[in-house]
N, C-alpha and C positions, 0 to 999 in steps of 0.2 A: 394812054401812058400810065395812068394811075392804076387801071384795072390789071394790066400786065404785071406791074410791080407787086400788087397784092397777091396775085396767083403764085408768083415765084416765092414770095415770102411764106405763104401757107404751105407750099410743097416742101420747103426747107424744114419747117417746124414739124411737119408730118413725118419726114424721114428721120429726124432726130428722135422723135417719140418712139418710132419703131425700133431704132437702134437701142434705146434705153430699155424697152420692153424685152428685147432679145437678150440683152446682157443680164437683166434681172432674172430671166428664166433660166439661163445657163448657171448663174450663181446659186440659185435655189436648188437646181438639180444636183450641183456639186455638193452642196451641204447635206442634202438628203442621202447621197451616196456614201458620205464619209462614215456615219455610224454603222452602216451595213458592212463596209469594208473593215472597220475596227472590230465589229462583232465576229466577222469571219476569221479575222486573224487572232482573236482572243484565245481560242482553244490552243492554238499553236504556241501562244505566249505563256499560258499557265499550265499547259499540259506537262506534268512532271515525268521525268524519266526514271525516278527512284524515290522511295520513301526514305526520309532521313530521320535517324534516331541519335540521341546522345547516349553515352555509355550508361547513364543512370536510368534510362528508359528500358533497359534490357536486364535480364536475370539469367544466370547460369544455374541450371538445375543441379542440386547437390543433395546428398543424404546427410542426415544429422538427427539430433534429438528432437522429437515432436511430442508435445504434451497437450492432452485435452484437459482444459482447466475450468474451474468454477470460480468466478470472481468473488472476493470477499472484501469487506472494509470494516474498520472499527478502530477503537482506541487502544493504545498499548498501556499496560500497567505492570508494575513490578510484581514479580511472583512472591517475593518475601518483603514485607513491609511491617512496620510496628509503630503504634501510637503509644508513646511512653506517657503514663499517667502517674500522678502522685499517689503513693500508697498510704501516706499519712498527711494530716492537715498541718498547716503551719505557714510561716513566712519564708519566702524564698530568699536565701542569702546570696547564692551565686548561680549564674547560668554560664557554663564554661564553653559552649559551642554556639555557632551561628549557622544560618542557612548555607548549604553548599559544602560544608566541611565534612571530611571523611572521618568516620569514627570506627573504633574497634569494638568487638563484642566485650562487654564488661567495663568499657571506659566510663569514667565519671562524667556525667552530663550536667548535673546541677546539685546543689546542696540546700537543704531546708534547715531552719533554726532547730538546734538540738537541745535547747535549755530544758524544755518541759519533759522531753523524753529521757534526758540524762537523769533528771530528778526522779522520774518513775523507775528507772533502773536502780537508782540508789535505794529508793523505798522498797522495792521488791527484794533487793539483796538483804536489807535489814530484816524484813519479814522472814526471809529464809533462815537467817542466822538465829532469830528468836525461835522459830519453829524447830530448828535443829537442836537448840538447848532444851526445849520442852521434850523433845524426843529422847534426848539423853537421860533426863530425869525419869521419864516414863519407863525407859528401858531398865534403868537401875531398880526402880520400884518393882517392876514385874519380876526381875531376877531374884530380888530379896524375898518376895512373897512366894516364889516357887520353892525356895529353901524352907520357909516356914510351913508351907503346905505339906511338904514332904515329911516334916517332923511332927505335923499335926498340931502346930501352934495356932493356925488360922483356918477358917472354913474355906470351902470351895468358892462360895460366893465372894468372899473378900479377894481371893485370887483372881476370879473372873473380872471383878471391877478393875483391878490393876492392869489386867491384860487388855481390857477395853480402852483404858486410858493410853496404853502403849499404841494400840491400833490407831486411835484418833491422832496422837502426836505424829505418827508416821505418815498418816494421810495429810496432815497439815504441812509436813515437810515437802511432800510431793506437790501439793497445791502451790506452796510458796516457790518451789523450784520452777513450776510451770509458769507462774506469774513473772518470774525473773526472765525466763526465756522469751515470753511475749514482749516484755519491756525492752529487752535487748534487740529483739527483731524490729520493733518500732524505731528504736534508735538507729539501727542499721539502715532502715528504709528512708531515713532523712538524707542519705547519700543516694542519688538517682543515677543508675548505671544503664548503659545501652544493652538491650537484650540481643541485638544482632549487629553484624558489621555492615556498614553502608554509608549513605550520605544523608545529612540532615536536610529535610525538605521543608520543615516549618518549625519555627520557634514561637511558641504560643504564650510564653510567660517572661517577665522581666524581673530582675532583682528588686526586692522590696514588696512585691505583690504577695498577697495571702492566697493560698490555694486550699481547696477542700479535698477530701479523699476522692480519688478518681478524677481529679481535675487534670485536663490535658496539658502536658508540658511541651513535648517535642515529638515531631514525626520523623521517622527514619525509613528510607527505602534502600533496598539492595538491588542494584541494577545489573547484577551479573546474569540474571535470567529474567526475561520478560514474557508476558502473555498477551496475545491479541485476542480480544473478545469480539467475535463477529457474528451477526445474525445470518441464518441461512433459511430461505423459504422452505416451508414444509414439503413442497413438491420436489425439492432437491435433496432433502436431508437423508434419504435412503441411499444416496450415492456417496455419502461421507462416512468414513470409518476411521477409527483410531489408528495412528501411525502413518497416515497419508502425508506426503510431502507438500509443503507450502512455500512459495516464494513471496517474501514480504518486501514491498517497496515503500520507503518512507521519504517524503520530500526533503531534499537536502543531502541525502546519502547518494554517493555515486553509483552504487550497485545494490542489487537486491540481497536480502538477508534470508538464509534458509531457515525454515521452521518445520514443525511437525504437529499434527493434531494429537492432543493428549486427552481431551475430555469432550463429551457431548452432553449438553443439558437434557435431562429426561422430560422436561416440560416446556411448553411453548410460552412465549412472552405475551402477556396480556396486551391487547390492542393491535399488535403487529402480526400475531399468529406466526411468528418465526421462532426458530430454535437457536439458542446460542451455542456456538462452537468455540473451543478454547485452543489456541495454537501456541505452543511453547517455542520461544526464540532465545537462543544463546546470545549474550551481549558481553563478551569478555573484555572488549575495549571501552565499554561504557558509552558508545556512540548514541544509543537509543535512550530516550528519556520517557518517564511516565507521563501519560496524557497525549503523546504524539499520535496523530491520525495516520493510519497506514492503509494502503491498498495491497491486497494479497491475491495470489492465484493458487488455488488448491488443485493439485494434480489428481485428476480422476483416472486417467490412463496415460501411459507413457510408452513410447517406442524409441529405442536407442538409435537405430540406423534406418530412418524412414526417408524415402525419396519424396521430397516435398517442393512445392512452389508457392509463391505468395497468393493469398486468397484473391487478390485483385486481378490475377492473370487468368482465372477460370471464367469462361463464358459458357452459357447453356443455350441450347436450341432444341425445342421439343423434348426436354428432359435429358438430353445428351450433353455431356460436358466436353469442351474442347479448348485448346489454347492455340496461339499463333507462335510458331517456331520460326527461326531463321536458319535456313539450311542452304549452304553454298551460295550465300548472298541473295537469296530470294525468300519471300514470305510463304510459309506453308502452314495450312490449317491442319492440326493434328487432334483427332479425338482421343480422349483419355478416360480412364476409369479411376475415380477418386475413392479415397478411404477416410482415414481419421482426419477430423478438422480440429485444429488447436493452435498452439503457439510454438514457433521455432525461435532461434536466436535472434532473427531479424524481423519478428513481428508475426501477425496472423498468417497461417499457412495451411495448406491442404495436402494430404498425402496423395501421391500418384502411384496407384497400384500397377497400372500398365498404360502404355502409349508413349512414354518418354524414357530416354536413357539418361543416366548421370552424365553431366557435362553439356547437355543440350542447351542452346540459347533460345530464350523465349521473350516475348514482349510482356513486360511486367504489368502494365496498366490495361484496363478494359477500355479499348478505343472504339468499340462497336464493330460493325461488319467491315472487313477489309478483303480486298481481292487476293485470292490465292495465286501465287506465282509472281507477285509484284517484286521488282528489284528493290533491294534494301542497301542503304549506305549508312554506316555508323560514323558520325562526325567525331572529331577529336573533342575532348572536354574543353568547353568554352564556346562551341557552337557553330561558327561560321564555316561554310564550305570553302574548299580550297579554290584559289583563283584559277579561272579558266574552266572550272568544272561545269558539267552539264546542268541546266536549270533543274531545280527540285521544288517539290511542294513546300509551301511555307509551313505546313503542319500536317500531320496524318489526317486530321479532320478534313482539310482541303482536298487531300488525296482521295479520301473516301467519297466526297461529293462529286469529284471529277469522274472517278471510276464508276459510280452509280449512274451518272448521266450518260457515260459512254455505253454502259450495259443496258440502258433503258429501265433502270430500277429506281424506286423512290429513294431519296437520300436517307442515310442512316441517322437515327436519332443521336444527338450528341450526348456524351456522358453527363451524368447528373451534376458533377462538379467541374466547372470549366478549368479548375486548377490542375486537372489530371491530364491536360494536353502535354505531349512530350516536351520536356524542358529540363534544364539542368536541375537536379535535386541533390 
């Protein structure tokens, strides 16, 4: 009785263990089959039907002005500037202007004490009067001796002596008159006037200070015309000529200011081995200031109506240039012949000699290798596809990877800068 009970119990546990083993095997098989099924359905889930671009990712080919430029940089300075110095020594009584004030040519800037110079003028005037009196006496004596000589009452020597006294008196008058002019000039120089019209940039003296001759008083700059002094490497200097156009950009100004090369230094700068080029810039509104740092573009060559595309749109393979165009809603690889490289109104650009027509739509950025004939859809500005639309690639890079995998090619290298992925710009 006991043995039969034990056999039935063992058989029950054995059957239960087999059921558990079979259930575990089925569950494991199901789990292993799930990734395979998911991976089989993944291509269908991510396989795009079209590449999507935002309007900012595309560019419409157009013709316009294209410039080949040489970059320059340097500091601006006023073409006309003056450092007003004291012409006479003395105590400064008045300084009539301050920094930033506009002055006219000839306007009084400062006054120096006139007491000493007025005294010298009076002294010189007295000397002139005395000399003039001596000249009158000498003149009368010479005239009288001339009459006596004619009558034979005096000798020639006596007359010559009187004539010499007359010459000396006349010379003394001329000397006294010159001394008076010098004294008057010194007195006039106590009033300091502006040699040019402009703005006061520095006031170097205050009332009550004593200044020596050539002591600096006031600095004045005329901002109506400015010059940009910029170094040019010696290997580029042969491209620079007088009269070439220059576009000058100064931080803080909304637009560039036109200029022109007016001079080229004949010698190199010590240390840098560069040559200074001087660019004249008109500044009628006075927006530019002396000392401002400016970046400039010197135009070496210019074409008025050149068909051009952004430099980032050009790709090369085995030395041959091509772009990706969008034609009838599909991607088309188009070989092009390029020409002048320079700057257009919207940035760095390359001239298209042949291969594209004006009005063609191309991909602006270099996104690597893309499959010719791929459907293209342009999203509205803001990005999301319309509701119910066919699934699309999350980005052109994802589309490239999928296409390469389908074609059995290695995936294309991504652009150097991840920020060049198509997005609203």
